[in-house]
C-alpha positions as a printed NumPy array, in Angstrom:
array([[  1.286,  11.487,  46.401],
       [ -0.208,   9.422,  43.629],
       [ -3.053,  11.125,  41.645],
       [ -6.483,  10.055,  42.048],
       [ -7.549,   7.358,  39.949],
       [-11.01 ,   6.697,  38.555],
       [-12.253,   3.199,  37.503],
       [-13.307,   3.08 ,  33.847],
       [-15.768,   0.365,  32.635],
       [-14.918,  -3.037,  33.514],
       [-11.999,  -4.575,  31.717],
       [-10.746,  -1.263,  30.607],
       [ -8.419,  -0.297,  33.288],
       [ -8.023,   2.971,  35.255],
       [ -6.779,   6.393,  34.439],
       [ -5.945,   9.446,  36.339],
       [ -8.814,  11.845,  37.338],
       [ -7.32 ,  14.598,  35.057],
       [ -5.86 ,  12.506,  32.2  ],
       [ -4.638,  14.845,  29.494],
       [ -6.398,  14.344,  26.009],
       [ -4.468,  13.931,  22.761],
       [ -5.236,  16.422,  20.023],
       [ -4.104,  14.83 ,  16.789],
       [ -3.51 ,  17.118,  13.693],
       [ -3.675,  15.616,  10.239],
       [ -2.864,  18.201,   7.462],
       [ -5.407,  18.211,   4.7  ],
       [ -3.926,  17.193,   1.368],
       [ -4.344,  19.901,  -1.202],
       [ -3.78 ,  18.053,  -4.545],
       [ -2.49 ,  14.964,  -6.118],
       [  0.585,  16.707,  -7.766],
       [  3.385,  16.292,  -7.668],
       [  3.64 ,  12.546,  -7.164],
       [  6.41 ,  10.004,  -6.865],
       [  6.958,   7.291,  -9.328],
       [  5.238,   3.897,  -8.431],
       [  8.541,   2.401,  -7.192],
       [  9.592,   5.491,  -5.189],
       [  6.033,   5.634,  -3.578],
       [  6.241,   2.16 ,  -2.41 ],
       [  9.629,   2.548,  -0.831],
       [  8.766,   6.057,   0.726],
       [  5.309,   4.903,   2.03 ],
       [  3.26 ,   7.528,   0.24 ],
       [  2.691,   8.68 ,  -3.375],
       [  2.751,  12.265,  -2.422],
       [  5.782,  14.133,  -1.515],
       [  3.672,  16.695,   0.512],
       [  2.768,  13.858,   2.884],
       [  6.154,  12.33 ,   3.074],
       [  7.255,  13.284,   6.592],
       [  9.741,  10.931,   7.834],
       [  9.681,   9.879,  11.455],
       [ 12.457,  11.75 ,  13.266],
       [ 14.098,  12.665,   9.902],
       [ 14.859,   9.042,   9.048],
       [ 14.502,   8.795,   5.189],
       [ 14.216,   5.385,   3.519],
       [ 16.09 ,   5.59 ,   0.311],
       [ 16.409,   1.821,  -0.435],
       [ 15.575,   0.727,  -3.901],
       [ 12.635,  -1.402,  -4.961],
       [ 13.568,  -4.91 ,  -6.332],
       [ 13.801,  -4.532, -10.066],
       [ 11.527,  -7.601, -10.729],
       [  8.116,  -8.24 , -12.125],
       [  6.595,  -8.814,  -8.779],
       [  8.151,  -5.643,  -7.44 ],
       [  6.613,  -3.539, -10.255],
       [  3.27 ,  -5.104,  -9.523],
       [  3.533,  -4.392,  -5.773],
       [  4.421,  -0.569,  -6.667],
       [  1.508,  -0.484,  -8.996],
       [ -0.831,  -1.86 ,  -6.374],
       [  0.391,   0.499,  -3.795],
       [ -0.109,   3.587,  -6.102],
       [ -3.736,   2.478,  -6.695],
       [ -4.384,   2.304,  -3.11 ],
       [ -2.767,   5.739,  -2.565],
       [ -4.951,   7.145,  -5.335],
       [ -8.1  ,   5.586,  -3.89 ],
       [ -7.425,   7.18 ,  -0.601],
       [ -6.772,  10.474,  -2.192],
       [-10.067,  10.23 ,  -4.121],
       [-12.129,   9.403,  -0.976],
       [-11.374,  13.06 ,   0.145],
       [-11.111,  14.8  ,  -3.392],
       [-13.861,  13.045,  -5.331],
       [-13.97 ,  15.874,  -7.795],
       [-10.388,  15.408,  -9.07 ],
       [-11.057,  14.036, -12.529],
       [ -7.247,  13.929, -13.413],
       [ -6.5  ,  11.823, -10.364],
       [ -9.407,   9.465, -11.246],
       [ -8.096,   9.264, -14.763],
       [ -4.696,   8.427, -13.509],
       [ -6.287,   5.779, -11.135],
       [ -7.945,   4.167, -14.009],
       [ -4.567,   4.222, -16.012],
       [ -2.789,   2.544, -13.102],
       [ -5.681,  -0.145, -12.657],
       [ -5.186,  -1.024, -16.362],
       [ -1.509,  -1.302, -16.101],
       [ -1.759,  -3.48 , -12.924],
       [ -4.399,  -5.799, -14.412],
       [ -2.331,  -6.308, -17.711],
       [  0.715,  -6.825, -15.688],
       [ -0.857,  -9.349, -13.278],
       [ -2.245, -11.323, -16.014],
       [  1.222, -11.482, -17.764],
       [  2.857, -12.33 , -14.445],
       [  0.415, -15.185, -13.756],
       [  0.753, -16.652, -17.179],
       [  4.403, -16.69 , -16.944],
       [  5.153, -17.364, -13.148],
       [  1.933, -18.764, -11.84 ],
       [ -0.671, -17.526,  -9.445],
       [ -0.015, -14.592,  -6.943],
       [ -3.259, -15.19 ,  -5.257],
       [ -5.493, -18.093,  -4.739],
       [ -7.985, -16.34 ,  -7.161],
       [ -5.52 , -16.591,  -9.941],
       [ -5.98 , -20.187, -10.137],
       [ -9.02 , -19.741, -12.132],
       [ -6.55 , -19.395, -15.008],
       [ -4.934, -22.657, -14.248],
       [ -5.628, -26.209, -15.685],
       [ -4.696, -27.901, -12.535],
       [ -4.371, -26.839,  -8.72 ],
       [ -0.868, -25.29 ,  -8.896],
       [ -1.104, -22.926,  -6.062],
       [  1.466, -24.91 ,  -3.958],
       [  3.776, -25.392,  -6.922],
       [  7.131, -23.845,  -7.165],
       [  8.13 , -21.061,  -7.744],
       [  6.313, -18.929,  -5.127],
       [  5.711, -15.437,  -6.246],
       [  8.688, -13.967,  -4.285],
       [ 11.054, -16.924,  -5.447],
       [ 13.229, -15.618,  -8.341],
       [ 15.607, -18.343,  -8.917],
       [ 13.462, -20.659, -11.046],
       [ 10.923, -19.312, -13.577],
       [  8.364, -21.222, -15.565],
       [  8.949, -20.666, -19.294],
       [  5.972, -19.885, -21.463]])
């Protein structure tokens, strides 16, 4: 015998009359320390070892490509992780100082990358003399490099 189904709002399907509810649990992060290096954080998917809970015990131990773009990607990831942490821990002045340091590193690195290899985003063309967004090399293309 099939369970009785009730119709939900139009276009939303139906569900059993006594559908179980999910009760999610997200542990509250206590602090920003310890923290992974930027490259390891990007590979692991979190800056914080306490939040590193691999699905079904599968651990990603691959290495981040040792390239200028790989470094920028790692710095950008750490900035986003620290921003999320500070959303719930706004009084953590040490984490805020760390965020500001990573932002400075990222901006310096991005500017140097754009000067040497060309734009990463369309907004980087503000530093170009001509429209070079579609010119080689693309940001992920490491076989050809602009010298300069």
